[in-house]
C-alpha positions as MATLAB code, in Angstrom:
seq = 'MQVVHAIENYLYHIQVIEQKPLSTVKSYRNDLKKYQEYLKKLNITKIEEVDSSILLDFITSQNHLAKSSQAHLLTSIKNLHNYLFINHNIHNEICNISLKNNKKNLPSFLSFEEVELILNSFDENEEKDLFERLLIQLIFVSGARVSEVCDLNIKQVNITHKLLRIIGKGNKERIVLIDNDTAERLEYYYSNIRVKWLKGKDSNYFFVNNLGKKVNRQYIFKIIKRKQHELGMKKEISPHTFRHSFATHLLESDVDLRSVQELLGHSDISTTQIYTHIQSKKLKHAYSKLKRANKEIEDE';
ca = [
     -31.055  -23.552   -4.075;
     -30.467  -23.835   -7.972;
     -28.133  -21.443   -9.073;
     -30.440  -19.978  -11.410;
     -32.969  -19.335   -8.737;
     -30.758  -17.804   -6.790;
     -29.660  -15.226   -9.228;
     -33.427  -14.482  -10.087;
     -33.996  -13.993   -6.702;
     -31.488  -11.642   -6.235;
     -32.137   -9.687   -9.008;
     -35.867   -9.557   -8.081;
     -35.294   -8.463   -4.902;
     -32.785   -5.665   -5.944;
     -35.296   -4.388   -8.604;
     -38.826   -4.868   -6.432;
     -37.951   -4.252   -3.106;
     -34.492   -2.032   -3.037;
     -36.195   -0.606   -6.055;
     -32.616    0.457   -7.804;
     -32.362    1.985  -10.759;
     -33.001   -0.251  -13.697;
     -29.324    0.586  -14.875;
     -28.031   -0.752  -11.878;
     -30.135   -3.822  -12.304;
     -29.066   -4.397  -15.693;
     -25.375   -3.914  -15.439;
     -25.629   -6.678  -12.498;
     -27.654   -9.043  -14.242;
     -24.804   -9.192  -16.823;
     -22.335   -9.466  -14.326;
     -24.345  -12.931  -13.025;
     -24.998  -13.989  -16.313;
     -21.438  -14.592  -16.677;
     -21.272  -15.822  -13.516;
     -24.079  -18.200  -13.809;
     -22.510  -19.136  -17.333;
     -19.150  -20.186  -15.859;
     -20.578  -21.938  -13.289;
     -22.241  -24.287  -15.610;
     -19.320  -24.985  -17.360;
     -18.114  -26.563  -14.025;
     -21.227  -28.373  -13.787;
     -22.288  -26.816  -10.566;
     -25.786  -26.272  -10.370;
     -26.593  -25.232   -6.516;
     -24.765  -21.955   -5.456;
     -24.308  -23.812   -1.853;
     -21.394  -25.386   -4.028;
     -19.357  -22.045   -4.704;
     -16.545  -21.971   -2.573;
     -13.626  -18.904   -2.565;
     -11.318  -20.643   -4.968;
     -14.188  -21.374   -7.499;
     -15.021  -17.303   -7.069;
     -11.033  -16.635   -7.518;
     -10.794  -18.437  -10.509;
     -13.666  -17.098  -12.029;
     -12.287  -13.732  -11.496;
      -9.296  -14.629  -12.972;
     -10.671  -15.955  -16.350;
     -11.684  -12.334  -16.972;
      -8.348  -10.853  -16.693;
      -9.374   -9.574  -20.467;
     -11.991   -7.510  -18.485;
     -10.235   -4.016  -17.125;
      -9.575   -3.955  -13.932;
     -12.801   -1.518  -12.887;
     -15.192   -4.085  -14.881;
     -13.514   -7.293  -12.812;
     -14.092   -4.918   -9.781;
     -17.652   -4.192  -10.645;
     -18.072   -8.101  -11.580;
     -16.607   -8.902   -8.039;
     -18.906   -6.384   -6.137;
     -22.106   -7.946   -7.806;
     -20.821  -11.306   -7.310;
     -20.185  -10.818   -3.590;
     -23.579   -8.809   -3.433;
     -25.322  -11.923   -4.133;
     -23.653  -13.947   -1.932;
     -24.446  -11.505    0.844;
     -28.253  -11.353   -0.423;
     -28.241  -15.049    0.100;
     -26.771  -15.480    3.704;
     -29.108  -12.794    5.187;
     -32.176  -13.859    3.609;
     -32.105  -17.750    2.898;
     -29.039  -18.674    5.626;
     -27.270  -19.714    2.651;
     -23.281  -19.720    3.925;
     -21.125  -16.955    2.563;
     -17.211  -17.141    2.971;
     -16.490  -15.101   -0.061;
     -17.167  -11.882    1.706;
     -13.579  -11.081    2.482;
     -12.231  -11.425   -1.286;
     -10.995   -8.502   -3.022;
      -9.043   -7.271   -6.095;
      -5.692   -5.755   -5.797;
      -5.372   -2.889   -7.859;
      -3.376    0.095   -7.249;
      -3.452    1.798  -10.011;
      -5.503    4.828  -10.295;
      -6.644    5.730  -13.914;
      -7.142    9.604  -13.945;
     -10.169   10.160  -15.820;
      -9.472   12.104  -19.244;
     -10.913   15.376  -19.897;
     -11.459   17.940  -22.869;
     -10.054   21.688  -22.466;
     -12.471   24.541  -23.443;
     -11.209   24.582  -26.344;
     -11.942   21.021  -27.350;
     -15.533   21.138  -26.470;
     -15.915   24.190  -28.756;
     -14.316   22.211  -31.187;
     -16.489   19.588  -30.818;
     -20.170   21.762  -30.291;
     -19.027   24.111  -33.315;
     -18.976   21.406  -35.097;
     -22.591   20.729  -35.596;
     -24.491   22.149  -38.239;
     -27.071   24.546  -36.764;
     -29.452   25.078  -39.560;
     -30.455   21.269  -38.807;
     -32.739   20.274  -36.586;
     -31.172   16.960  -35.883;
     -27.769   18.729  -35.291;
     -29.259   21.271  -33.283;
     -30.481   18.175  -30.995;
     -27.633   16.418  -30.915;
     -25.652   19.452  -29.798;
     -27.836   20.120  -27.174;
     -27.465   16.683  -25.937;
     -23.297   17.255  -25.578;
     -23.735   20.611  -24.593;
     -25.832   19.260  -21.585;
     -23.790   16.984  -20.195;
     -20.777   19.184  -20.466;
     -22.487   21.826  -18.500;
     -24.541   19.817  -16.299;
     -22.034   17.276  -15.006;
     -25.042   14.852  -15.646;
     -24.568   11.188  -16.066;
     -25.716   10.213  -19.802;
     -27.920    7.910  -18.301;
     -29.660   10.707  -16.339;
     -29.802   13.109  -19.169;
     -31.767   10.268  -21.291;
     -34.181    9.665  -18.060;
     -35.114   13.254  -17.711;
     -38.811   13.729  -17.710;
     -40.496   17.387  -18.546;
     -40.978   18.193  -14.797;
     -37.532   17.614  -13.891;
     -36.480   20.369  -16.364;
     -37.544   23.772  -15.472;
     -35.872   26.288  -18.521;
     -37.595   29.668  -16.989;
     -35.308   29.163  -13.863;
     -32.525   27.547  -15.511;
     -32.166   24.699  -13.722;
     -32.402   20.302  -14.133;
     -33.651   18.148  -11.278;
     -31.692   15.645  -11.748;
     -32.937   11.657  -10.268;
     -29.037   10.127   -9.741;
     -27.992    6.669   -8.467;
     -30.157    5.525   -5.040;
     -32.678    7.872   -6.799;
     -31.012   10.359   -4.696;
     -32.135   13.969   -5.985;
     -29.666   17.214   -7.186;
     -30.449   20.381   -8.431;
     -27.823   22.011  -11.157;
     -28.083   24.907  -12.711;
     -27.502   25.534  -16.368;
     -26.617   28.759  -18.015;
     -28.282   31.033  -21.046;
     -27.123   29.785  -23.600;
     -27.852   26.232  -22.950;
     -31.927   27.208  -21.246;
     -32.398   29.184  -24.832;
     -31.507   25.528  -26.524;
     -33.277   23.522  -24.232;
     -36.673   26.028  -24.741;
     -36.153   25.938  -28.794;
     -35.954   22.019  -28.663;
     -39.117   21.372  -26.567;
     -41.472   24.415  -28.592;
     -40.017   23.491  -32.132;
     -38.108   20.263  -32.487;
     -39.614   17.764  -29.871;
     -43.254   18.751  -30.843;
     -42.960   18.081  -34.478;
     -41.079   14.507  -33.592;
     -43.538   13.046  -31.214;
     -46.163   13.870  -34.207;
     -49.285   14.114  -31.779;
     -47.908   11.321  -29.497;
     -47.577   12.087  -25.749;
     -44.139   11.273  -23.990;
     -43.429   12.004  -20.474;
     -39.314   11.669  -21.456;
     -37.801   14.985  -22.118;
     -35.615   13.855  -24.738;
     -37.168   12.107  -27.642;
     -35.153   11.247  -30.951;
     -36.863   12.127  -34.858;
     -39.076    8.523  -34.184;
     -40.404   10.093  -31.137;
     -38.643    7.347  -29.041;
     -36.922    8.038  -25.712;
     -33.215    9.011  -26.052;
     -30.915    5.888  -25.228;
     -27.120    5.849  -24.107;
     -25.998    4.084  -27.384;
     -27.451    7.056  -29.491;
     -25.327    9.725  -27.667;
     -21.855    7.687  -27.384;
     -22.634    7.318  -30.910;
     -22.455   10.878  -31.709;
     -19.668   11.427  -29.898;
     -17.376    8.366  -31.120;
     -18.927   10.302  -34.957;
     -17.404   13.412  -33.749;
     -14.293   12.550  -32.588;
     -13.743   10.388  -36.151;
     -14.749   13.541  -38.110;
     -12.915   16.164  -36.201;
      -9.347   13.666  -36.265;
      -9.366   13.699  -32.374;
      -6.593   11.357  -30.886;
      -8.192   11.257  -27.366;
     -10.356    8.997  -26.694;
     -13.827   10.099  -25.427;
     -16.844    9.378  -24.624;
     -20.172   10.910  -22.919;
     -18.471   10.079  -19.160;
     -15.542   12.553  -21.050;
     -17.877   15.372  -20.852;
     -19.031   15.036  -17.192;
     -14.863   14.599  -15.905;
     -14.560   17.937  -17.882;
     -17.404   19.570  -15.904;
     -15.479   18.185  -12.900;
     -12.182   19.354  -13.899;
     -13.080   22.746  -15.245;
     -14.943   23.854  -11.680;
     -11.682   22.458   -9.886;
      -9.806   24.433  -11.737;
     -11.940   27.356  -11.318;
     -11.479   27.172   -7.248;
     -14.980   25.641   -6.244;
     -14.046   23.181   -3.544;
     -14.118   19.390   -3.898;
     -17.147   19.024   -1.529;
     -19.377   21.465   -3.697;
     -17.954   18.985   -6.951;
     -19.044   16.288   -4.774;
     -22.919   17.534   -4.550;
     -23.044   18.651   -8.467;
     -21.523   15.605   -9.467;
     -24.155   13.160   -7.068;
     -21.216   11.089   -5.676;
     -22.817    9.656   -2.529;
     -19.273    9.386   -0.699;
     -16.552   12.002   -1.031;
     -13.890    9.502   -2.097;
     -15.340    8.888   -5.105;
     -14.745   12.501   -5.886;
     -11.270   12.260   -5.106;
      -9.854   11.071   -7.940;
     -10.466   14.884   -9.367;
      -7.779   15.757   -6.655;
      -5.011   15.536   -9.562;
      -5.948   18.743  -10.654;
      -5.929   20.271   -7.265;
      -2.331   18.952   -6.912;
      -0.855   20.293  -10.524;
      -2.119   23.848   -9.386;
      -0.637   23.793   -6.443;
       2.689   22.297   -7.923;
       2.517   25.643  -10.568;
       2.182   27.607   -7.735;
       4.960   26.315   -5.752;
       7.250   26.749   -9.278;
       6.245   29.970   -9.301;
       7.151   30.965   -5.934;
      10.881   29.231   -5.957;
      11.022   31.441   -8.887;
      10.225   34.694   -7.231;
      12.277   33.751   -4.418;
      15.419   32.897   -6.122;
      14.866   36.321   -8.513;
      14.641   38.352   -4.913;
      18.092   36.557   -3.837;
      19.865   37.376   -6.910;
      19.031   41.077   -6.382;
];
């Protein structure tokens, strides 16, 4: 089978048959495009010609990427070949290839004071600032992924009961509660700003920009980077930083890991366990206090 046809068939399968989210399909498409271009340079036109050494050489050639990006790239390619083996009986000898990565990067997060600093830097007298603040605040108080916020439709936002019905990865649904202030800001945006920006047009998306178009991830990313620059923050922040902050503050408030998993929409608790550094830090602090207390008793 031609490489280009193999990739097209696989992308069609995950989008139409498996109905994976468009964001997932897009990320796989980007990975497989790199793979296709590499094979083209080697004059490999048929997918059957690929073996484990070729794949390993390709992954090695991508060492300018972060380990997580390399791992995602490898997953995309392995899933492609698994699909070809199951559905087209094309031999797959690369399924056991894996990347060695012992380094686990802890997610960066913001303190309450840092979050407040960012939120309070928006001008409450400007509609656009109110809107942009709301987007950032919602990610922080809900722990939602930036794509989940962008994809929210009107029916998923219940301002009266202060809850969001979020559709996450794999079309899995979860309910997230929001605080009074965020609910009031959602109500004001929906009743006053959104109506004005739509200019009589209709949209199922809850969040639209001042042109009446659906908000995208890049828009929110640019807001955060602008604020990082304006406030002179040395810490690198992104939309995901606010999601990490949400999880971190929950654990610091003694919410159990399983509940945090549910609120973040992680299908596997092993994904959530990256946050256990918070619990470890609290245990060390408690142990240190206990040692000091015991020493004081002994000294007496």
